[in-house]
C-alpha positions, 0 to 999 in steps of 0.5 A: 818335503822341503830341503833346507841348506845348511848354513855354510852353504847359504849365500851371505848377503850385504843389503845396499840403500841406494838413492835416486836410482830405479832398477833399470838404472842399477842393472845398467850400472852393474852389467856395464861395469862387471859384466855378465859373469860378475852379475852372476858372481854378486847375485843382486836381488831387489828387496824393495823399491820406493820413490827414490830408493831401492834396496839392493841384496848382493853377494858378500864377496862382491861387495866391493866390485858393486861399490866400485861400479857406482863410484865409476858410474856417471849417474845420479845413483849413490849408495847411502848405506850398507848392513848385513840385516834389513833392520840395521838398514832402515835405522 
């Protein structure tokens, strides 16, 4: 028997399209800026990865902190677009 969560208990996620990055670089940027506790609060989840683009799902409340981490980081990785759904992200 599979128990379902009520909609109010689910994590509300935002999806970020990040260019010029790989998983290791994204993890390093988030951990350097937010630390372990910030990583746990943001609950990042890698949805897909292509040649130079990564789709990352994060907790809605921590979106501003994730954006700040990428702005401060001295890398080529940039957030191109943020959306509430994967379908809206791919437009």
